[in-house]
C-alpha positions as YAML, in Angstrom:
chain: A
units: angstrom
residues:
- id: 1
  name: UNK
  ca: [22.66, 85.94, 170.03]
- id: 2
  name: UNK
  ca: [22.41, 82.34, 168.83]
- id: 3
  name: UNK
  ca: [23.69, 81.18, 165.56]
- id: 4
  name: UNK
  ca: [21.27, 80.57, 162.33]
- id: 5
  name: UNK
  ca: [21.10, 76.87, 161.84]
- id: 6
  name: UNK
  ca: [22.46, 76.05, 158.39]
- id: 7
  name: UNK
  ca: [21.39, 72.98, 156.04]
- id: 8
  name: UNK
  ca: [23.61, 70.72, 154.85]
- id: 9
  name: UNK
  ca: [24.67, 70.48, 151.31]
- id: 10
  name: UNK
  ca: [25.59, 68.05, 149.04]
- id: 11
  name: UNK
  ca: [27.38, 69.20, 146.05]
- id: 12
  name: UNK
  ca: [28.65, 67.53, 142.63]
- id: 13
  name: UNK
  ca: [31.76, 68.78, 141.94]
- id: 14
  name: UNK
  ca: [32.16, 67.26, 138.17]
- id: 15
  name: UNK
  ca: [35.73, 67.73, 136.86]
- id: 16
  name: UNK
  ca: [38.15, 69.82, 137.96]
- id: 17
  name: UNK
  ca: [38.06, 71.78, 135.11]
- id: 18
  name: UNK
  ca: [34.48, 73.35, 136.43]
- id: 19
  name: UNK
  ca: [37.02, 76.08, 138.09]
- id: 20
  name: UNK
  ca: [37.60, 77.43, 134.52]
- id: 21
  name: UNK
  ca: [35.35, 76.36, 132.02]
- id: 22
  name: UNK
  ca: [31.99, 77.91, 131.41]
- id: 23
  name: UNK
  ca: [28.84, 75.65, 132.63]
- id: 24
  name: UNK
  ca: [25.67, 76.10, 134.21]
- id: 25
  name: UNK
  ca: [26.74, 73.94, 137.60]
- id: 26
  name: UNK
  ca: [29.89, 76.82, 137.59]
- id: 27
  name: UNK
  ca: [27.25, 79.56, 137.62]
- id: 28
  name: UNK
  ca: [24.86, 77.92, 139.75]
- id: 29
  name: UNK
  ca: [27.46, 77.55, 142.73]
- id: 30
  name: UNK
  ca: [29.14, 81.05, 141.67]
- id: 31
  name: UNK
  ca: [25.86, 82.23, 143.21]
- id: 32
  name: UNK
  ca: [25.21, 79.78, 145.68]
- id: 33
  name: UNK
  ca: [27.00, 81.45, 148.99]
- id: 34
  name: UNK
  ca: [24.89, 84.44, 148.28]
- id: 35
  name: UNK
  ca: [22.06, 82.38, 148.94]
- id: 36
  name: UNK
  ca: [23.36, 81.04, 152.13]
- id: 37
  name: UNK
  ca: [23.56, 82.39, 156.16]
- id: 38
  name: UNK
  ca: [27.53, 83.17, 156.14]
- id: 39
  name: UNK
  ca: [29.22, 80.31, 157.88]
- id: 40
  name: UNK
  ca: [31.71, 80.73, 160.60]
- id: 41
  name: UNK
  ca: [33.40, 77.92, 159.21]
- id: 42
  name: UNK
  ca: [32.79, 75.05, 156.73]
- id: 43
  name: UNK
  ca: [33.10, 71.30, 156.95]
- id: 44
  name: UNK
  ca: [33.60, 69.29, 153.81]
- id: 45
  name: UNK
  ca: [33.18, 65.95, 153.04]
- id: 46
  name: UNK
  ca: [34.76, 64.50, 150.01]
- id: 47
  name: UNK
  ca: [34.88, 61.55, 147.60]
- id: 48
  name: UNK
  ca: [38.63, 62.41, 147.17]
- id: 49
  name: UNK
  ca: [39.52, 61.96, 150.56]
- id: 50
  name: UNK
  ca: [39.34, 58.35, 151.30]
- id: 51
  name: UNK
  ca: [40.10, 56.62, 154.41]
- id: 52
  name: UNK
  ca: [38.93, 52.98, 153.66]
- id: 53
  name: UNK
  ca: [40.07, 51.36, 156.77]
- id: 54
  name: UNK
  ca: [38.81, 47.78, 158.08]
- id: 55
  name: UNK
  ca: [35.29, 48.86, 159.33]
- id: 56
  name: UNK
  ca: [35.25, 52.34, 158.46]
- id: 57
  name: UNK
  ca: [37.74, 55.05, 160.12]
- id: 58
  name: UNK
  ca: [37.23, 58.70, 159.56]
- id: 59
  name: UNK
  ca: [40.13, 61.15, 159.29]
- id: 60
  name: UNK
  ca: [40.04, 64.89, 159.66]
- id: 61
  name: UNK
  ca: [42.34, 67.66, 158.53]
- id: 62
  name: UNK
  ca: [43.74, 69.63, 161.54]
- id: 63
  name: UNK
  ca: [46.27, 71.93, 159.59]
- id: 64
  name: UNK
  ca: [45.84, 75.48, 160.48]
- id: 65
  name: UNK
  ca: [46.67, 76.14, 156.91]
- id: 66
  name: UNK
  ca: [45.93, 73.44, 154.89]
- id: 67
  name: UNK
  ca: [47.53, 73.78, 151.23]
- id: 68
  name: UNK
  ca: [45.83, 73.33, 147.93]
- id: 69
  name: UNK
  ca: [45.98, 69.55, 146.66]
- id: 70
  name: UNK
  ca: [45.86, 68.96, 142.80]
- id: 71
  name: UNK
  ca: [45.18, 65.59, 143.01]
- id: 72
  name: UNK
  ca: [44.74, 64.98, 139.33]
- id: 73
  name: UNK
  ca: [46.95, 65.13, 135.88]
- id: 74
  name: UNK
  ca: [46.58, 65.78, 132.23]
- id: 75
  name: UNK
  ca: [44.75, 69.14, 132.35]
- id: 76
  name: UNK
  ca: [46.07, 72.97, 131.76]
- id: 77
  name: UNK
  ca: [48.83, 74.40, 133.80]
- id: 78
  name: UNK
  ca: [46.19, 77.32, 134.96]
- id: 79
  name: UNK
  ca: [44.17, 74.72, 137.00]
- id: 80
  name: UNK
  ca: [47.35, 73.43, 138.77]
- id: 81
  name: UNK
  ca: [48.32, 76.81, 139.32]
- id: 82
  name: UNK
  ca: [45.12, 77.64, 141.35]
- id: 83
  name: UNK
  ca: [45.36, 78.01, 145.18]
- id: 84
  name: UNK
  ca: [42.64, 78.01, 147.61]
- id: 85
  name: UNK
  ca: [44.27, 79.60, 150.53]
- id: 86
  name: UNK
  ca: [41.50, 79.27, 152.87]
- id: 87
  name: UNK
  ca: [42.58, 79.00, 156.59]
- id: 88
  name: UNK
  ca: [42.07, 75.42, 158.55]
- id: 89
  name: UNK
  ca: [40.27, 75.15, 161.94]
- id: 90
  name: UNK
  ca: [41.95, 73.12, 164.53]
- id: 91
  name: UNK
  ca: [39.48, 73.73, 167.16]
- id: 92
  name: UNK
  ca: [36.84, 72.64, 164.71]
- id: 93
  name: UNK
  ca: [38.33, 69.54, 164.42]
- id: 94
  name: UNK
  ca: [38.93, 69.02, 167.70]
- id: 95
  name: UNK
  ca: [35.13, 69.08, 168.14]
- id: 96
  name: UNK
  ca: [34.24, 66.65, 165.27]
- id: 97
  name: UNK
  ca: [36.73, 64.45, 166.89]
- id: 98
  name: UNK
  ca: [34.66, 64.63, 170.43]
- id: 99
  name: UNK
  ca: [31.12, 64.36, 168.49]
- id: 100
  name: UNK
  ca: [32.16, 61.39, 166.39]
- id: 101
  name: UNK
  ca: [33.70, 59.67, 169.58]
- id: 102
  name: UNK
  ca: [29.91, 60.34, 171.40]
- id: 103
  name: UNK
  ca: [28.84, 58.26, 168.80]
- id: 104
  name: UNK
  ca: [31.47, 55.41, 168.87]
- id: 105
  name: UNK
  ca: [32.90, 56.68, 165.23]
- id: 106
  name: UNK
  ca: [36.86, 55.98, 165.01]
- id: 107
  name: UNK
  ca: [38.42, 59.14, 163.85]
- id: 108
  name: UNK
  ca: [42.09, 59.82, 163.52]
- id: 109
  name: UNK
  ca: [43.47, 63.29, 162.57]
- id: 110
  name: UNK
  ca: [45.93, 64.28, 159.70]
- id: 111
  name: UNK
  ca: [48.08, 67.42, 160.53]
- id: 112
  name: UNK
  ca: [49.42, 67.55, 157.02]
- id: 113
  name: UNK
  ca: [46.69, 66.94, 154.46]
- id: 114
  name: UNK
  ca: [45.44, 70.04, 152.50]
- id: 115
  name: UNK
  ca: [42.03, 70.45, 150.42]
- id: 116
  name: UNK
  ca: [41.79, 67.75, 147.51]
- id: 117
  name: UNK
  ca: [39.83, 69.51, 144.27]
- id: 118
  name: UNK
  ca: [36.39, 67.92, 145.57]
- id: 119
  name: UNK
  ca: [36.75, 70.75, 147.99]
- id: 120
  name: UNK
  ca: [38.56, 73.66, 146.82]
- id: 121
  name: UNK
  ca: [36.83, 73.54, 143.04]
- id: 122
  name: UNK
  ca: [33.21, 74.01, 144.56]
- id: 123
  name: UNK
  ca: [34.13, 76.46, 147.13]
- id: 124
  name: UNK
  ca: [36.41, 78.30, 145.15]
- id: 125
  name: UNK
  ca: [32.91, 79.15, 143.13]
- id: 126
  name: UNK
  ca: [30.70, 79.31, 146.29]
- id: 127
  name: UNK
  ca: [33.32, 81.23, 148.61]
- id: 128
  name: UNK
  ca: [35.82, 82.74, 146.48]
- id: 129
  name: UNK
  ca: [37.38, 85.09, 148.78]
- id: 130
  name: UNK
  ca: [38.79, 81.74, 150.57]
- id: 131
  name: UNK
  ca: [38.18, 83.51, 153.92]
- id: 132
  name: UNK
  ca: [35.98, 81.21, 155.83]
- id: 133
  name: UNK
  ca: [37.86, 78.24, 157.66]
- id: 134
  name: UNK
  ca: [37.84, 74.91, 156.17]
- id: 135
  name: UNK
  ca: [38.25, 71.45, 157.45]
- id: 136
  name: UNK
  ca: [38.07, 68.52, 155.78]
- id: 137
  name: UNK
  ca: [36.60, 64.63, 156.68]
- id: 138
  name: UNK
  ca: [37.18, 61.59, 154.93]
- id: 139
  name: UNK
  ca: [35.02, 58.92, 153.50]
- id: 140
  name: UNK
  ca: [35.70, 55.37, 154.25]
- id: 141
  name: UNK
  ca: [34.73, 53.60, 150.68]
- id: 142
  name: UNK
  ca: [34.90, 50.13, 152.18]
- id: 143
  name: UNK
  ca: [32.34, 51.43, 154.84]
- id: 144
  name: UNK
  ca: [28.34, 51.22, 154.28]
- id: 145
  name: UNK
  ca: [26.13, 53.45, 153.37]
- id: 146
  name: UNK
  ca: [24.49, 53.57, 156.62]
- id: 147
  name: UNK
  ca: [27.93, 54.00, 158.47]
- id: 148
  name: UNK
  ca: [28.39, 57.21, 156.14]
- id: 149
  name: UNK
  ca: [24.53, 58.15, 157.32]
- id: 150
  name: UNK
  ca: [25.60, 57.82, 160.83]
- id: 151
  name: UNK
  ca: [28.61, 59.96, 160.56]
- id: 152
  name: UNK
  ca: [26.35, 62.73, 159.43]
- id: 153
  name: UNK
  ca: [23.94, 62.24, 162.02]
- id: 154
  name: UNK
  ca: [26.54, 62.72, 164.60]
- id: 155
  name: UNK
  ca: [27.67, 66.05, 163.06]
- id: 156
  name: UNK
  ca: [24.15, 67.61, 162.85]
- id: 157
  name: UNK
  ca: [24.98, 69.61, 166.03]
- id: 158
  name: UNK
  ca: [27.78, 71.76, 164.22]
- id: 159
  name: UNK
  ca: [24.55, 72.75, 161.99]
- id: 160
  name: UNK
  ca: [23.54, 74.93, 165.07]
- id: 161
  name: UNK
  ca: [27.28, 75.97, 165.51]
- id: 162
  name: UNK
  ca: [27.51, 78.40, 162.20]
- id: 163
  name: UNK
  ca: [29.47, 75.28, 160.54]
- id: 164
  name: UNK
  ca: [28.27, 74.57, 156.98]
- id: 165
  name: UNK
  ca: [28.58, 70.96, 156.32]
- id: 166
  name: UNK
  ca: [29.14, 69.66, 152.60]
- id: 167
  name: UNK
  ca: [29.40, 66.64, 151.03]
- id: 168
  name: UNK
  ca: [30.97, 66.65, 147.91]
- id: 169
  name: UNK
  ca: [30.75, 63.97, 145.41]
- id: 170
  name: UNK
  ca: [28.88, 63.80, 142.30]
- id: 171
  name: UNK
  ca: [25.34, 62.05, 141.96]
- id: 172
  name: UNK
  ca: [26.55, 60.28, 139.06]
- id: 173
  name: UNK
  ca: [30.02, 58.95, 138.36]
- id: 174
  name: UNK
  ca: [31.23, 56.89, 135.62]
- id: 175
  name: UNK
  ca: [34.47, 57.91, 133.99]
- id: 176
  name: UNK
  ca: [34.97, 54.85, 131.82]
- id: 177
  name: UNK
  ca: [31.68, 55.90, 130.04]
- id: 178
  name: UNK
  ca: [33.03, 59.41, 129.47]
- id: 179
  name: UNK
  ca: [36.60, 58.37, 128.37]
- id: 180
  name: UNK
  ca: [35.13, 55.81, 125.93]
- id: 181
  name: UNK
  ca: [33.17, 58.72, 123.99]
- id: 182
  name: UNK
  ca: [34.86, 61.78, 125.30]
- id: 183
  name: UNK
  ca: [31.49, 64.01, 124.64]
- id: 184
  name: UNK
  ca: [32.12, 67.25, 124.57]
- id: 185
  name: UNK
  ca: [30.73, 69.48, 127.82]
- id: 186
  name: UNK
  ca: [27.59, 70.48, 126.89]
- id: 187
  name: UNK
  ca: [26.35, 67.03, 125.19]
- id: 188
  name: UNK
  ca: [23.02, 65.84, 126.52]
- id: 189
  name: UNK
  ca: [22.98, 63.47, 128.79]
- id: 190
  name: UNK
  ca: [21.59, 59.56, 127.90]
- id: 191
  name: UNK
  ca: [18.57, 58.42, 129.43]
- id: 192
  name: UNK
  ca: [20.31, 55.80, 131.84]
- id: 193
  name: UNK
  ca: [22.09, 59.10, 133.30]
- id: 194
  name: UNK
  ca: [18.27, 61.04, 133.97]
- id: 195
  name: UNK
  ca: [16.60, 57.96, 134.70]
- id: 196
  name: UNK
  ca: [18.86, 57.49, 137.70]
- id: 197
  name: UNK
  ca: [18.77, 61.32, 138.98]
- id: 198
  name: UNK
  ca: [15.26, 61.52, 138.57]
- id: 199
  name: UNK
  ca: [14.70, 58.43, 140.71]
- id: 200
  name: UNK
  ca: [16.97, 59.97, 143.32]
- id: 201
  name: UNK
  ca: [14.95, 63.14, 143.29]
- id: 202
  name: UNK
  ca: [11.58, 61.00, 143.30]
- id: 203
  name: UNK
  ca: [12.91, 59.20, 146.59]
- id: 204
  name: UNK
  ca: [13.78, 62.06, 148.02]
- id: 205
  name: UNK
  ca: [10.45, 63.81, 147.94]
- id: 206
  name: UNK
  ca: [9.19, 60.65, 149.30]
- id: 207
  name: UNK
  ca: [11.60, 60.89, 152.14]
- id: 208
  name: UNK
  ca: [12.61, 57.07, 151.42]
- id: 209
  name: UNK
  ca: [15.82, 57.58, 153.28]
- id: 210
  name: UNK
  ca: [16.68, 53.52, 152.73]
- id: 211
  name: UNK
  ca: [15.85, 53.62, 149.26]
- id: 212
  name: UNK
  ca: [18.52, 56.40, 148.60]
- id: 213
  name: UNK
  ca: [20.88, 55.00, 150.77]
- id: 214
  name: UNK
  ca: [20.44, 51.94, 148.75]
- id: 215
  name: UNK
  ca: [20.46, 53.66, 145.33]
- id: 216
  name: UNK
  ca: [23.28, 52.14, 143.60]
- id: 217
  name: UNK
  ca: [21.34, 48.85, 144.19]
- id: 218
  name: UNK
  ca: [17.82, 49.73, 143.69]
- id: 219
  name: UNK
  ca: [17.62, 52.31, 141.63]
- id: 220
  name: UNK
  ca: [17.33, 51.94, 137.72]
- id: 221
  name: UNK
  ca: [21.02, 51.92, 136.15]
- id: 222
  name: UNK
  ca: [22.41, 52.38, 139.65]
- id: 223
  name: UNK
  ca: [25.81, 50.54, 138.85]
- id: 224
  name: UNK
  ca: [25.92, 52.28, 135.68]
- id: 225
  name: UNK
  ca: [26.23, 55.45, 137.23]
- id: 226
  name: UNK
  ca: [28.18, 54.17, 140.34]
- id: 227
  name: UNK
  ca: [30.52, 51.65, 139.44]
- id: 228
  name: UNK
  ca: [32.26, 52.39, 142.79]
- id: 229
  name: UNK
  ca: [30.53, 53.91, 145.64]
- id: 230
  name: UNK
  ca: [33.14, 57.05, 146.32]
- id: 231
  name: UNK
  ca: [31.22, 59.77, 144.54]
- id: 232
  name: UNK
  ca: [27.94, 58.94, 146.21]
- id: 233
  name: UNK
  ca: [28.92, 58.37, 149.75]
- id: 234
  name: UNK
  ca: [29.07, 62.11, 150.54]
- id: 235
  name: UNK
  ca: [25.60, 62.04, 149.66]
- id: 236
  name: UNK
  ca: [24.79, 60.17, 152.67]
- id: 237
  name: UNK
  ca: [26.84, 62.02, 155.16]
- id: 238
  name: UNK
  ca: [25.32, 65.26, 154.12]
- id: 239
  name: UNK
  ca: [21.73, 63.17, 154.38]
- id: 240
  name: UNK
  ca: [22.54, 62.38, 157.81]
- id: 241
  name: UNK
  ca: [23.51, 65.72, 158.79]
- id: 242
  name: UNK
  ca: [20.39, 66.96, 157.76]
- id: 243
  name: UNK
  ca: [18.03, 64.52, 159.16]
- id: 244
  name: UNK
  ca: [15.69, 65.67, 161.75]
- id: 245
  name: UNK
  ca: [13.21, 64.81, 164.03]
- id: 246
  name: UNK
  ca: [10.47, 65.21, 161.75]
- id: 247
  name: UNK
  ca: [12.31, 63.17, 158.94]
- id: 248
  name: UNK
  ca: [14.47, 64.38, 156.00]
- id: 249
  name: UNK
  ca: [13.91, 67.51, 154.13]
- id: 250
  name: UNK
  ca: [15.66, 67.39, 150.76]
- id: 251
  name: UNK
  ca: [15.43, 70.09, 148.26]
- id: 252
  name: UNK
  ca: [17.08, 69.98, 144.78]
- id: 253
  name: UNK
  ca: [18.67, 73.10, 144.31]
- id: 254
  name: UNK
  ca: [20.04, 72.76, 141.08]
- id: 255
  name: UNK
  ca: [20.50, 69.72, 138.37]
- id: 256
  name: UNK
  ca: [22.24, 69.72, 135.00]
- id: 257
  name: UNK
  ca: [25.00, 67.70, 133.18]
- id: 258
  name: UNK
  ca: [28.42, 68.19, 132.03]
- id: 259
  name: UNK
  ca: [30.58, 66.11, 129.30]
- id: 260
  name: UNK
  ca: [26.77, 63.74, 128.95]
- id: 261
  name: UNK
  ca: [27.79, 61.49, 131.94]
- id: 262
  name: UNK
  ca: [28.35, 63.80, 134.73]
- id: 263
  name: UNK
  ca: [25.03, 65.05, 136.44]
- id: 264
  name: UNK
  ca: [25.67, 68.22, 138.61]
- id: 265
  name: UNK
  ca: [22.89, 67.98, 140.89]
- id: 266
  name: UNK
  ca: [22.79, 69.91, 144.07]
- id: 267
  name: UNK
  ca: [20.72, 69.35, 147.37]
- id: 268
  name: UNK
  ca: [20.08, 71.21, 150.41]
- id: 269
  name: UNK
  ca: [18.68, 69.24, 153.54]
- id: 270
  name: UNK
  ca: [17.03, 70.30, 156.69]
- id: 271
  name: UNK
  ca: [14.17, 72.91, 157.49]
- id: 272
  name: UNK
  ca: [16.44, 75.27, 156.45]
- id: 273
  name: UNK
  ca: [16.55, 73.98, 152.98]
- id: 274
  name: UNK
  ca: [13.38, 75.39, 152.00]
- id: 275
  name: UNK
  ca: [15.09, 79.15, 152.54]
- id: 276
  name: UNK
  ca: [18.16, 78.32, 150.18]
...
């Protein structure tokens, strides 16, 4: 029996404290797994796995037992004690290498790297049993939005093979603005955050792929929300994986903010997004 095609997802992972602190985004992600067909494996493209090689180069994890990486500091001991012991999937990693090579996209295998918080924090909420194999693929922050979109397009066949493709970044990510004011978790978003996220949602509704790819330059307050590109690049990979012959179908599954400046939008892409 053929596997049911899965949508691709973009998840705003926010602060690592989402693993512990109540928030609308945490509640949403905790219920998301039940809304999706169960995947046989998960591919996460995380903003915190950045292989910024000249010209763009992807790096994929091949460990059969990827460790949990606590790639942050200054948080409670309870967070550092957390583990997400999902198995890896070397066969899927090999398949990813093949798909990218078929599209002349260079990829290298990393046998030691584990899952950073951009992967394990949201997955610990979506699939808390940690019983689905996970492979992680890097961004390359010195490569273009179009390169990341092409990366997603090359990976699109995985959606027919039971693999859930998840881009994990943040629809807004200005940590300087956060540290300047240190707003409480439930503080409302300023206009410069909401204007940007609403513009992106509008461009998705219009199917304007090129506008979204260049949201940092074209959207109001684009650079205020993304002083660096790393946290928006996983969005472009998820978009590419969800683009089909009829174009891009995007569904905004969730929008909220934490700490005023971290918008927590979640998107699903592909015809299957309508069922999520």
